[in-house]
N, CA and C atoms as a LAMMPS dump frame, in Angstrom:
ITEM: TIMESTEP
0
ITEM: NUMBER OF ATOMS
588
ITEM: BOX BOUNDS ff ff ff
-5.0000000000000000e+02 5.0000000000000000e+02
-5.0000000000000000e+02 5.0000000000000000e+02
-5.0000000000000000e+02 5.0000000000000000e+02
ITEM: ATOMS id mol type element x y z
1 1 1 N 4.231 2.933 8.16
2 1 2 C 3.217 2.624 7.495
3 1 3 C 3.026 1.519 6.015
4 2 1 N 3.293 1.296 5.203
5 2 2 C 3.084 0.243 4.201
6 2 3 C 4.385 -1.165 5.013
7 3 1 N 5.07 -0.744 5.712
8 3 2 C 6.014 -1.999 6.812
9 3 3 C 5.496 -2.182 8.061
10 4 1 N 4.541 -1.694 8.426
11 4 2 C 3.927 -2.132 9.974
12 4 3 C 3.214 -3.01 10.235
13 5 1 N 2.921 -4.024 10.861
14 5 2 C 2.34 -5.068 11.062
15 5 3 C 2.181 -4.671 12.776
16 6 1 N 0.453 -5.251 12.436
17 6 2 C 0.497 -6.081 14.013
18 6 3 C 0.135 -7.423 13.962
19 7 1 N -0.324 -7.979 15.362
20 7 2 C 0.271 -9.54 15.94
21 7 3 C -1.109 -10.172 14.586
22 8 1 N -0.872 -11.405 14.072
23 8 2 C -2.027 -11.731 13.132
24 8 3 C -3.428 -11.939 14.62
25 9 1 N -2.906 -12.24 15.217
26 9 2 C -3.697 -12.579 16.15
27 9 3 C -4.703 -11.41 16.848
28 10 1 N -4.314 -9.92 16.377
29 10 2 C -4.889 -8.688 16.391
30 10 3 C -5.945 -8.467 15.438
31 11 1 N -5.13 -8.668 14.189
32 11 2 C -5.536 -9.152 12.869
33 11 3 C -6.716 -9.214 12.747
34 12 1 N -6.61 -10.37 12.815
35 12 2 C -8.074 -11.357 13.287
36 12 3 C -9.008 -10.905 13.36
37 13 1 N -8.566 -10.63 15.078
38 13 2 C -9.955 -9.443 16.488
39 13 3 C -10.816 -8.726 15.37
40 14 1 N -10.824 -7.908 14.345
41 14 2 C -10.839 -6.318 13.333
42 14 3 C -11.04 -7.133 12.243
43 15 1 N -12.477 -7.064 12.424
44 15 2 C -12.903 -6.691 10.899
45 15 3 C -12.758 -6.359 10.385
46 16 1 N -12.704 -7.339 8.845
47 16 2 C -12.248 -6.424 7.511
48 16 3 C -14.059 -6.446 6.015
49 17 1 N -13.541 -5.637 5.968
50 17 2 C -14.4 -5.382 4.994
51 17 3 C -14.98 -6.325 4.249
52 18 1 N -16.344 -5.999 3.26
53 18 2 C -15.915 -7.995 2.851
54 18 3 C -15.994 -7.816 1.436
55 19 1 N -14.79 -8.76 1.111
56 19 2 C -14.121 -9.231 -0.295
57 19 3 C -14.597 -10.074 -0.402
58 20 1 N -13.681 -10.59 -2.161
59 20 2 C -13.609 -12.652 -2.483
60 20 3 C -11.988 -12.069 -2.652
61 21 1 N -12.266 -13.364 -3.147
62 21 2 C -10.78 -14.294 -3.161
63 21 3 C -11.166 -13.968 -4.877
64 22 1 N -10.136 -13.444 -5.289
65 22 2 C -10.341 -14.463 -7.029
66 22 3 C -8.571 -15.112 -7.077
67 23 1 N -8.142 -14.974 -8.468
68 23 2 C -6.921 -15.709 -8.82
69 23 3 C -6.862 -15.042 -10.37
70 24 1 N -6.007 -14.381 -10.476
71 24 2 C -5.54 -13.838 -11.692
72 24 3 C -4.218 -13.808 -11.868
73 25 1 N -4.163 -14.018 -13.374
74 25 2 C -2.181 -12.693 -14.672
75 25 3 C -2.206 -12.102 -13.385
76 26 1 N -0.517 -11.294 -13.011
77 26 2 C -0.019 -9.97 -13.307
78 26 3 C -0.848 -9.303 -14.736
79 27 1 N -0.771 -9.763 -15.47
80 27 2 C -1.005 -9.168 -16.962
81 27 3 C -2.385 -8.593 -16.608
82 28 1 N -3.251 -9.627 -16.945
83 28 2 C -4.147 -9.205 -16.397
84 28 3 C -5.002 -8.439 -15.738
85 29 1 N -4.774 -8.213 -14.271
86 29 2 C -3.65 -6.533 -12.919
87 29 3 C -3.647 -5.57 -13.949
88 30 1 N -2.72 -5.499 -14.783
89 30 2 C -2.079 -4.65 -15.16
90 30 3 C -2.304 -3.98 -16.703
91 31 1 N -4.015 -4.642 -16.999
92 31 2 C -4.571 -4.608 -18.568
93 31 3 C -6.094 -3.795 -18.232
94 32 1 N -5.88 -3.906 -17.007
95 32 2 C -7.373 -3.111 -16.065
96 32 3 C -7.408 -1.737 -15.514
97 33 1 N -7.943 -0.87 -16.402
98 33 2 C -8.937 0.48 -16.952
99 33 3 C -7.334 1.096 -15.317
100 34 1 N -8.019 1.211 -14.733
101 34 2 C -7.512 2.261 -13.431
102 34 3 C -6.331 1.741 -13.128
103 35 1 N -6.148 0.533 -13.108
104 35 2 C -4.276 -0.096 -12.563
105 35 3 C -3.561 0.162 -14.519
106 36 1 N -3.933 0.757 -14.846
107 36 2 C -2.843 0.253 -16.569
108 36 3 C -3.004 2.971 -16.539
109 37 1 N -4.138 3.196 -16.301
110 37 2 C -4.174 4.309 -15.698
111 37 3 C -3.717 5.014 -15.177
112 38 1 N -2.7 4.393 -14.378
113 38 2 C -2.271 4.839 -12.946
114 38 3 C -1.009 4.369 -12.149
115 39 1 N -0.77 3.108 -12.989
116 39 2 C 0.234 2.587 -12.201
117 39 3 C 1.809 2.968 -12.71
118 40 1 N 1.406 3.568 -13.409
119 40 2 C 2.946 4.198 -13.386
120 40 3 C 3.346 5.07 -12.897
121 41 1 N 2.032 6.294 -12.064
122 41 2 C 2.984 7.446 -11.225
123 41 3 C 3.546 6.543 -9.404
124 42 1 N 3.698 5.191 -9.246
125 42 2 C 4.036 4.869 -7.722
126 42 3 C 5.435 4.693 -8.153
127 43 1 N 6.41 4.999 -7.484
128 43 2 C 8.099 4.855 -8.138
129 43 3 C 7.882 3.99 -8.152
130 44 1 N 9.132 3.691 -9.15
131 44 2 C 10.277 2.606 -9.605
132 44 3 C 10.966 2.143 -7.526
133 45 1 N 10.307 0.745 -7.196
134 45 2 C 11.757 0.085 -6.06
135 45 3 C 12.001 -0.804 -7.141
136 46 1 N 12.848 -0.28 -7.368
137 46 2 C 14.851 -1.152 -8.408
138 46 3 C 14.379 -2.133 -6.894
139 47 1 N 14.688 -2.105 -6.217
140 47 2 C 15.384 -3.384 -5.65
141 47 3 C 14.166 -4.803 -5.451
142 48 1 N 13.216 -4.144 -5.662
143 48 2 C 12.523 -5.125 -5.706
144 48 3 C 11.91 -5.8 -6.74
145 49 1 N 11.962 -4.68 -8.006
146 49 2 C 12.091 -5.246 -9.191
147 49 3 C 12.8 -6.152 -9.615
148 50 1 N 14.047 -5.881 -9.175
149 50 2 C 14.585 -6.467 -9.185
150 50 3 C 14.985 -8.197 -8.481
151 51 1 N 13.632 -8.364 -7.05
152 51 2 C 13.049 -9.161 -6.685
153 51 3 C 12.405 -10.123 -7.145
154 52 1 N 11.605 -9.331 -7.403
155 52 2 C 10.047 -10 -8.599
156 52 3 C 10.879 -10.296 -9.711
157 53 1 N 11.504 -9.468 -10.22
158 53 2 C 12.337 -10.712 -11.867
159 53 3 C 12.488 -11.882 -11.579
160 54 1 N 13.683 -12.051 -10.162
161 54 2 C 13.869 -12.936 -10.197
162 54 3 C 13.478 -13.902 -9.723
163 55 1 N 12.111 -14.241 -8.721
164 55 2 C 11.785 -14.784 -7.707
165 55 3 C 10.445 -14.834 -7.853
166 56 1 N 9.687 -13.232 -8.938
167 56 2 C 8.018 -13.566 -9.004
168 56 3 C 7.665 -13.384 -8.038
169 57 1 N 6.175 -13.078 -8.722
170 57 2 C 5.817 -12.518 -7.249
171 57 3 C 5.323 -13.218 -5.958
172 58 1 N 5.027 -13.18 -4.588
173 58 2 C 4.888 -14.731 -3.191
174 58 3 C 3.744 -14.124 -2.16
175 59 1 N 3.716 -12.776 -2.18
176 59 2 C 2.219 -12.483 -1.242
177 59 3 C 1.205 -12.326 -2.528
178 60 1 N 0.31 -12.38 -1.475
179 60 2 C -0.865 -11.233 -2.757
180 60 3 C -1.767 -9.976 -2.672
181 61 1 N -2.359 -10.466 -3.397
182 61 2 C -2.412 -8.735 -3.548
183 61 3 C -3.766 -7.547 -2.723
184 62 1 N -3.556 -6.749 -2.354
185 62 2 C -5.377 -6.394 -1.536
186 62 3 C -5.96 -5.584 -3.03
187 63 1 N -7.058 -5.324 -3.809
188 63 2 C -7.521 -4.357 -4.672
189 63 3 C -8.921 -4.393 -4.346
190 64 1 N -9.478 -2.69 -4.63
191 64 2 C -10.341 -2.014 -4.488
192 64 3 C -11.529 -2.556 -5.957
193 65 1 N -12.389 -2.428 -5.285
194 65 2 C -13.914 -2.624 -6.556
195 65 3 C -13.491 -1.931 -7.939
196 66 1 N -12.587 -1.365 -8.447
197 66 2 C -11.638 -0.812 -9.689
198 66 3 C -10.675 -1.858 -9.564
199 67 1 N -10.092 -2.473 -9.058
200 67 2 C -8.774 -3.39 -9.159
201 67 3 C -7.2 -2.417 -9.17
202 68 1 N -7.845 -1.436 -8.634
203 68 2 C -6.465 -0.866 -7.849
204 68 3 C -6.259 -0.294 -7.362
205 69 1 N -4.617 -1.624 -6.788
206 69 2 C -4.202 -2.008 -5.36
207 69 3 C -4.41 -1.3 -4.488
208 70 1 N -4.528 -1.578 -3.227
209 70 2 C -4.041 -0.75 -1.816
210 70 3 C -3.147 -1.486 -1.139
211 71 1 N -3.283 -2.874 -1.624
212 71 2 C -1.66 -3.449 -0.826
213 71 3 C -0.962 -4.302 -2.04
214 72 1 N 0.195 -3.612 -3.328
215 72 2 C 0.551 -4.208 -3.899
216 72 3 C 0.814 -2.882 -5.267
217 73 1 N 1.043 -1.994 -4.353
218 73 2 C 0.943 -0.418 -5.695
219 73 3 C 2.275 -0.942 -5.809
220 74 1 N 3.654 -1.097 -5.433
221 74 2 C 4.417 -1.02 -5.973
222 74 3 C 5.135 -2.031 -5.848
223 75 1 N 4.436 -3.552 -6.616
224 75 2 C 4.542 -5.013 -6.901
225 75 3 C 4.505 -5.021 -8.561
226 76 1 N 2.888 -4.241 -8.728
227 76 2 C 2.489 -3.92 -9.878
228 76 3 C 3.514 -3.529 -10.759
229 77 1 N 3.936 -2.383 -9.297
230 77 2 C 4.109 -1.113 -10.84
231 77 3 C 6.041 -1.356 -11.187
232 78 1 N 6.32 -2.395 -10.266
233 78 2 C 7.281 -2.953 -10.95
234 78 3 C 7.831 -4.318 -12.584
235 79 1 N 5.923 -5.174 -11.551
236 79 2 C 6.038 -5.819 -12.923
237 79 3 C 5.381 -4.679 -14.139
238 80 1 N 5.132 -3.635 -14.476
239 80 2 C 4.739 -3.033 -15.247
240 80 3 C 6.25 -2.827 -15.891
241 81 1 N 6.875 -2.981 -15.34
242 81 2 C 8.251 -2.217 -16.083
243 81 3 C 9.344 -4.078 -16.764
244 82 1 N 9.347 -4.541 -15.082
245 82 2 C 9.284 -6.055 -16.241
246 82 3 C 8.753 -6.272 -17.884
247 83 1 N 7.52 -6.462 -17.642
248 83 2 C 7.15 -7.444 -18.779
249 83 3 C 7.178 -6.318 -19.619
250 84 1 N 7.692 -5.36 -19.708
251 84 2 C 8.079 -4.885 -21.215
252 84 3 C 8.702 -4.995 -21.63
253 85 1 N 10.243 -5.912 -21.511
254 85 2 C 11.701 -7.045 -21.721
255 85 3 C 10.51 -8.244 -21.687
256 86 1 N 10.099 -8.298 -20.405
257 86 2 C 10.026 -10.478 -20.047
258 86 3 C 8.093 -10.359 -19.814
259 87 1 N 7.001 -10.544 -21.213
260 87 2 C 6.082 -10.335 -20.948
261 87 3 C 4.934 -11.861 -20.262
262 88 1 N 6.389 -12.751 -20.826
263 88 2 C 5.914 -14.175 -20.263
264 88 3 C 6.165 -14.16 -18.979
265 89 1 N 6.506 -13.458 -17.816
266 89 2 C 6.418 -12.975 -16.555
267 89 3 C 5.759 -12.635 -15.884
268 90 1 N 4.875 -11.947 -16.215
269 90 2 C 3.752 -11.048 -16.064
270 90 3 C 2.676 -12.485 -16.073
271 91 1 N 2.945 -14.081 -16.827
272 91 2 C 1.9 -14.613 -17.007
273 91 3 C 1.803 -15.519 -15.13
274 92 1 N 1.974 -15.189 -15.088
275 92 2 C 2.252 -15.887 -13.543
276 92 3 C 0.736 -15.519 -12.303
277 93 1 N 0.307 -16.841 -11.972
278 93 2 C -0.79 -16.119 -11.659
279 93 3 C -0.883 -16.108 -10.226
280 94 1 N -1.268 -14.984 -9.489
281 94 2 C -1.737 -14.492 -7.75
282 94 3 C -2.773 -14.735 -7.392
283 95 1 N -2.541 -14.322 -6.101
284 95 2 C -3.585 -14.279 -4.887
285 95 3 C -4.256 -12.779 -5.147
286 96 1 N -5.874 -12.309 -5.124
287 96 2 C -6.037 -10.797 -5.076
288 96 3 C -6.785 -11.193 -4.634
289 97 1 N -6.836 -9.984 -3.292
290 97 2 C -8.256 -10.12 -2.187
291 97 3 C -8.85 -8.622 -3.619
292 98 1 N -10.13 -9.096 -3.463
293 98 2 C -10.603 -7.471 -3.849
294 98 3 C -11.866 -6.695 -3.2
295 99 1 N -11.805 -6.229 -2.574
296 99 2 C -13.322 -5.216 -1.345
297 99 3 C -14.272 -4.937 -2.539
298 100 1 N -15.211 -5.986 -1.786
299 100 2 C -16.256 -5.698 -2.764
300 100 3 C -16.992 -4.68 -3.499
301 101 1 N -17.691 -3.656 -2.353
302 101 2 C -17.622 -2.666 -2.834
303 101 3 C -16.937 -1.435 -2.477
304 102 1 N -17.418 0.032 -2.97
305 102 2 C -16.526 1.005 -2.215
306 102 3 C -16.897 1.596 -0.497
307 103 1 N -16.839 0.773 0.95
308 103 2 C -17.392 0.702 1.187
309 103 3 C -17 2.439 2.157
310 104 1 N -15.961 2.844 1.63
311 104 2 C -15.238 4.159 2.549
312 104 3 C -15.947 5.514 1.937
313 105 1 N -16.765 5.647 0.702
314 105 2 C -17.82 6.083 0.034
315 105 3 C -18.273 7.345 0.608
316 106 1 N -19.081 6.913 2.317
317 106 2 C -20.21 7.249 3.025
318 106 3 C -18.693 8.245 3.553
319 107 1 N -18.048 8.396 3.795
320 107 2 C -16.343 9.185 4.372
321 107 3 C -16.859 10.992 3.461
322 108 1 N -17.102 10.582 2.169
323 108 2 C -17.58 12.002 1.148
324 108 3 C -18.24 12.095 1.356
325 109 1 N -19.758 11.532 2.332
326 109 2 C -20.588 13.009 2.906
327 109 3 C -20.179 13.965 3.912
328 110 1 N -19.427 13.509 4.099
329 110 2 C -18.502 14.533 6.108
330 110 3 C -18.329 15.495 4.501
331 111 1 N -18.504 17.364 5.457
332 111 2 C -18.725 18.27 5.017
333 111 3 C -16.987 18.614 4.719
334 112 1 N -16.199 19.186 5.655
335 112 2 C -14.791 18.815 6.149
336 112 3 C -14.277 18.378 5.185
337 113 1 N -13.458 19.129 3.952
338 113 2 C -12.7 17.918 2.815
339 113 3 C -11.544 17.408 3.751
340 114 1 N -10.642 18.502 4.252
341 114 2 C -9.174 18.127 5.066
342 114 3 C -9.432 16.798 5.747
343 115 1 N -10.101 17.195 6.422
344 115 2 C -10.668 15.513 7.124
345 115 3 C -11.133 14.263 6.58
346 116 1 N -12.515 14.771 5.373
347 116 2 C -12.98 13.701 4.941
348 116 3 C -11.719 13.033 4.193
349 117 1 N -10.149 14.208 3.759
350 117 2 C -9.577 13.257 2.716
351 117 3 C -8.524 11.89 3.644
352 118 1 N -8.064 13.131 5.354
353 118 2 C -7.826 11.835 5.742
354 118 3 C -8.553 11.141 6.101
355 119 1 N -9.611 10.865 6.343
356 119 2 C -10.205 9.745 7.054
357 119 3 C -9.8 8.843 6.214
358 120 1 N -9.752 9.004 4.691
359 120 2 C -10.066 8.08 3.539
360 120 3 C -8.308 7.581 4.182
361 121 1 N -7.84 8.107 4.075
362 121 2 C -6.189 7.74 3.916
363 121 3 C -5.929 6.67 5.201
364 122 1 N -6.371 7.352 6.31
365 122 2 C -6.454 6.818 7.263
366 122 3 C -7.609 5.43 6.836
367 123 1 N -8.286 5.144 6.355
368 123 2 C -9.578 4.484 6.331
369 123 3 C -8.573 2.775 5.905
370 124 1 N -7.958 3.258 4.726
371 124 2 C -7.827 2.991 3.864
372 124 3 C -5.902 1.365 4.923
373 125 1 N -5.243 2.775 4.885
374 125 2 C -3.698 2.454 5.553
375 125 3 C -4.709 1.368 6.528
376 126 1 N -5.24 1.775 7.42
377 126 2 C -5.806 0.61 8.461
378 126 3 C -6.409 -0.972 8.042
379 127 1 N -6.799 -0.257 6.426
380 127 2 C -7.476 -1.274 6.433
381 127 3 C -6.135 -2.373 5.969
382 128 1 N -5.119 -2.029 5.239
383 128 2 C -3.937 -1.9 4.345
384 128 3 C -3.077 -2.867 5.372
385 129 1 N -3.113 -2.495 7.191
386 129 2 C -2.488 -2.866 7.964
387 129 3 C -3.177 -4.184 8.534
388 130 1 N -4.11 -4.27 8.609
389 130 2 C -5.072 -5.255 9.502
390 130 3 C -5.048 -6.991 7.896
391 131 1 N -4.75 -6.324 6.647
392 131 2 C -5.171 -7.083 5.63
393 131 3 C -3.872 -8.293 5.393
394 132 1 N -2.563 -7.124 5.368
395 132 2 C -1.302 -7.646 5.279
396 132 3 C -0.557 -8.352 6.81
397 133 1 N -1.737 -7.876 8.284
398 133 2 C -0.593 -8.894 8.332
399 133 3 C -1.335 -10.058 8.867
400 134 1 N -2.935 -10.572 8.348
401 134 2 C -2.78 -11.605 8.293
402 134 3 C -2.971 -12.242 7.061
403 135 1 N -3.153 -12.216 5.784
404 135 2 C -2.477 -12.954 4.919
405 135 3 C -1.271 -12.534 4.704
406 136 1 N -0.089 -12.312 5.076
407 136 2 C 1.458 -12.086 4.376
408 136 3 C 1.912 -12.853 5.423
409 137 1 N 2.462 -14.358 4.121
410 137 2 C 3.405 -15.314 4.596
411 137 3 C 4.453 -14.805 5.221
412 138 1 N 5.223 -14.65 3.559
413 138 2 C 6.899 -14.7 3.755
414 138 3 C 7.585 -13.331 3.998
415 139 1 N 7.999 -13.995 4.89
416 139 2 C 8.94 -12.766 5.571
417 139 3 C 10.32 -12.255 4.775
418 140 1 N 10.652 -12.672 4.096
419 140 2 C 11.868 -13.252 2.868
420 140 3 C 11.418 -13.722 1.94
421 141 1 N 12.547 -12.398 0.966
422 141 2 C 12.554 -13.047 -0.184
423 141 3 C 13.065 -14.206 -0.54
424 142 1 N 13.465 -15.31 -1.578
425 142 2 C 14.567 -16.136 -1.325
426 142 3 C 15.128 -16.157 -1.745
427 143 1 N 16.367 -14.308 -1.178
428 143 2 C 17.881 -14.177 -1.264
429 143 3 C 17.845 -14.272 -0.22
430 144 1 N 16.873 -13.851 0.63
431 144 2 C 16.897 -13.525 1.866
432 144 3 C 16.744 -12.006 2.676
433 145 1 N 16.172 -11.328 1.593
434 145 2 C 16.004 -9.655 1.975
435 145 3 C 14.829 -10.378 2.441
436 146 1 N 14.086 -8.922 3.852
437 146 2 C 13.431 -8.969 4.293
438 146 3 C 11.882 -8.072 3.067
439 147 1 N 10.948 -8.044 3.566
440 147 2 C 9.574 -8.084 2.219
441 147 3 C 9.514 -6.517 2.871
442 148 1 N 9.019 -6.577 5.067
443 148 2 C 8.686 -4.567 4.507
444 148 3 C 9.771 -4.041 4.467
445 149 1 N 11.399 -4.892 3.985
446 149 2 C 12.638 -3.377 3.801
447 149 3 C 12.212 -3.165 2.164
448 150 1 N 10.901 -3.95 2.119
449 150 2 C 10.833 -3.502 0.046
450 150 3 C 9.762 -2.327 0.211
451 151 1 N 9.165 -2.611 1.613
452 151 2 C 7.55 -1.855 1.705
453 151 3 C 8.519 -0.64 2.597
454 152 1 N 9.048 -0.668 3.352
455 152 2 C 9.395 0.83 3.597
456 152 3 C 10.904 1.086 3.109
457 153 1 N 11.828 0.986 1.803
458 153 2 C 12.266 1.759 0.632
459 153 3 C 11.199 2.298 0.062
460 154 1 N 9.898 1.537 -0.115
461 154 2 C 9.436 1.92 -1.314
462 154 3 C 8.203 3.371 -0.957
463 155 1 N 8.278 3.658 0.36
464 155 2 C 6.604 4.441 1.447
465 155 3 C 8.063 5.324 1.725
466 156 1 N 8.778 5.723 1.1
467 156 2 C 10.749 5.846 1.207
468 156 3 C 10.506 7.252 -0.425
469 157 1 N 10.605 6.349 -1.383
470 157 2 C 10.279 6.978 -2.817
471 157 3 C 10.082 8.564 -2.472
472 158 1 N 9.666 9.138 -3.645
473 158 2 C 9.859 10.56 -3.963
474 158 3 C 7.556 10.38 -4.709
475 159 1 N 5.806 10.016 -4.184
476 159 2 C 5.276 9.344 -3.975
477 159 3 C 4.64 10.46 -4.849
478 160 1 N 4.16 10.72 -6.595
479 160 2 C 4.096 11.093 -7.049
480 160 3 C 1.449 11.467 -7.232
481 161 1 N 1.453 11.234 -6.539
482 161 2 C 0.023 10.792 -6.521
483 161 3 C -0.595 11.98 -7.55
484 162 1 N -1.975 11.973 -7.899
485 162 2 C -2.42 13.403 -8.277
486 162 3 C -3.825 13.037 -7.976
487 163 1 N -4.17 12.44 -7.638
488 163 2 C -5.824 12.245 -6.603
489 163 3 C -5.352 13.12 -5.399
490 164 1 N -6.942 12.959 -4.823
491 164 2 C -7.31 13.925 -3.489
492 164 3 C -6.891 13.39 -2.226
493 165 1 N -7.294 11.446 -2.886
494 165 2 C -6.047 10.33 -1.782
495 165 3 C -5.168 10.487 -2.074
496 166 1 N -4.552 9.768 -2.1
497 166 2 C -2.868 10.584 -2.709
498 166 3 C -2.936 11.536 -2.047
499 167 1 N -2.893 12.719 -2.069
500 167 2 C -2.291 13.473 -1.404
501 167 3 C -2.619 13.253 0.225
502 168 1 N -3.32 12.789 0.698
503 168 2 C -4.622 12.873 1.26
504 168 3 C -3.46 11.276 2.24
505 169 1 N -3.162 10.732 1.546
506 169 2 C -1.92 9.307 1.263
507 169 3 C -0.99 10.184 2.612
508 170 1 N 0.071 10.783 1.619
509 170 2 C 0.783 11.471 1.658
510 170 3 C 1.024 12.658 3.08
511 171 1 N -0.378 13.361 3.352
512 171 2 C -0.519 13.631 4.428
513 171 3 C -0.577 12.931 5.316
514 172 1 N -1.898 12.057 5.832
515 172 2 C -1.534 10.573 6.157
516 172 3 C -0.139 10.049 7.407
517 173 1 N 1.12 10 5.976
518 173 2 C 2.512 9.211 6.436
519 173 3 C 3.314 10.522 7.596
520 174 1 N 2.643 12.045 6.924
521 174 2 C 2.966 13.176 7.409
522 174 3 C 2.456 12.725 8.669
523 175 1 N 1.817 13.112 9.108
524 175 2 C 0.639 13.21 11.067
525 175 3 C 1.889 11.815 11.323
526 176 1 N 0.983 10.522 10.556
527 176 2 C 2.281 9.543 11.449
528 176 3 C 3.875 9.706 11.754
529 177 1 N 4.541 10.74 10.834
530 177 2 C 5.718 10.812 10.479
531 177 3 C 5.65 11.521 12.609
532 178 1 N 5.281 12.246 12.392
533 178 2 C 5.031 13.455 13.796
534 178 3 C 4.093 13.185 15.192
535 179 1 N 3.412 11.895 14.83
536 179 2 C 3.164 11.478 16.395
537 179 3 C 4.216 10.51 16.349
538 180 1 N 5.423 9.506 16.044
539 180 2 C 6.247 8.256 16.284
540 180 3 C 7.292 9.667 16.987
541 181 1 N 7.458 11.228 16.515
542 181 2 C 8.3 12.078 16.587
543 181 3 C 8.353 11.996 18.543
544 182 1 N 9.154 11.229 19.272
545 182 2 C 9.163 11.662 20.937
546 182 3 C 8.987 13.416 21.254
547 183 1 N 8.491 12.882 21.892
548 183 2 C 8.27 14.755 22.599
549 183 3 C 9.242 15.555 22.701
550 184 1 N 9.926 15.046 23.383
551 184 2 C 11.217 16.102 23.958
552 184 3 C 11.119 16.234 22.952
553 185 1 N 11.723 16.185 21.496
554 185 2 C 12.412 16.59 20.619
555 185 3 C 11.261 17.502 20.074
556 186 1 N 9.648 18.009 19.878
557 186 2 C 9.836 18.951 19.813
558 186 3 C 9.623 20.139 19.96
559 187 1 N 9.187 20.367 19.583
560 187 2 C 9.407 23.005 20.001
561 187 3 C 8.537 23.289 19.127
562 188 1 N 7.469 23.646 20.487
563 188 2 C 7.079 25.232 19.918
564 188 3 C 6.866 26.045 19.14
565 189 1 N 6.161 27.468 18.95
566 189 2 C 6.287 28.166 17.909
567 189 3 C 7.486 28.879 19.095
568 190 1 N 8.07 28.916 20.069
569 190 2 C 9.467 29.759 20.257
570 190 3 C 10.37 29.747 20.484
571 191 1 N 10.433 28.172 20.545
572 191 2 C 11.916 26.973 19.744
573 191 3 C 11.886 26.574 21.608
574 192 1 N 11.549 26.419 22.111
575 192 2 C 11.486 26.003 23.519
576 192 3 C 10.605 24.502 23.755
577 193 1 N 11.314 23.2 24.501
578 193 2 C 10.802 22.033 24.472
579 193 3 C 9.1 21.913 24.903
580 194 1 N 8.888 21.454 24.004
581 194 2 C 7.249 20.932 24.426
582 194 3 C 7.295 20.267 25.926
583 195 1 N 7.826 19.962 25.953
584 195 2 C 7.76 19.03 27.511
585 195 3 C 7.738 19.836 27.885
586 196 1 N 6.778 18.791 29.863
587 196 2 C 7.139 19.97 30.391
588 196 3 C 8.054 18.632 32.08
């Protein structure tokens, strides 16, 4: 999920929704109403927190029009902890890519709620995949840790999503995990292999 990448050449073939780049301090982002209201529901990734404390934030953040992160929620969650003891570390300015409008709202016109919520979650996952594949430059933090390892570990933490979109994100992850399962290991209802 969050640690997936495609080649930059492929990512550049896929159009991104209209967006605008900004430079903002981490503290400024943490004070935005939707971020302030929801960021603590993101589980704390301690290894990522330690890396950010030591090295600062290297990669940009992708946000919705309300400034809530699509890509970067784990990093902002870590900074919500860090700045409690070191508010000066939140003064780092970072690049922020903000999607201009809520283009995904069209899915909310769809009548089937389960499909709609899954479609919106998949939309965000694909936008995140394309965007990270285009704009993330660093593969390792200065200590040599793979950035994607932080993302993978964060995905494996217990997420406490309260929103319907968050619940759909969990459902989309389970579907993706199911798709990745080799066919020969799947069993049908009577316990027999589904492979023919």
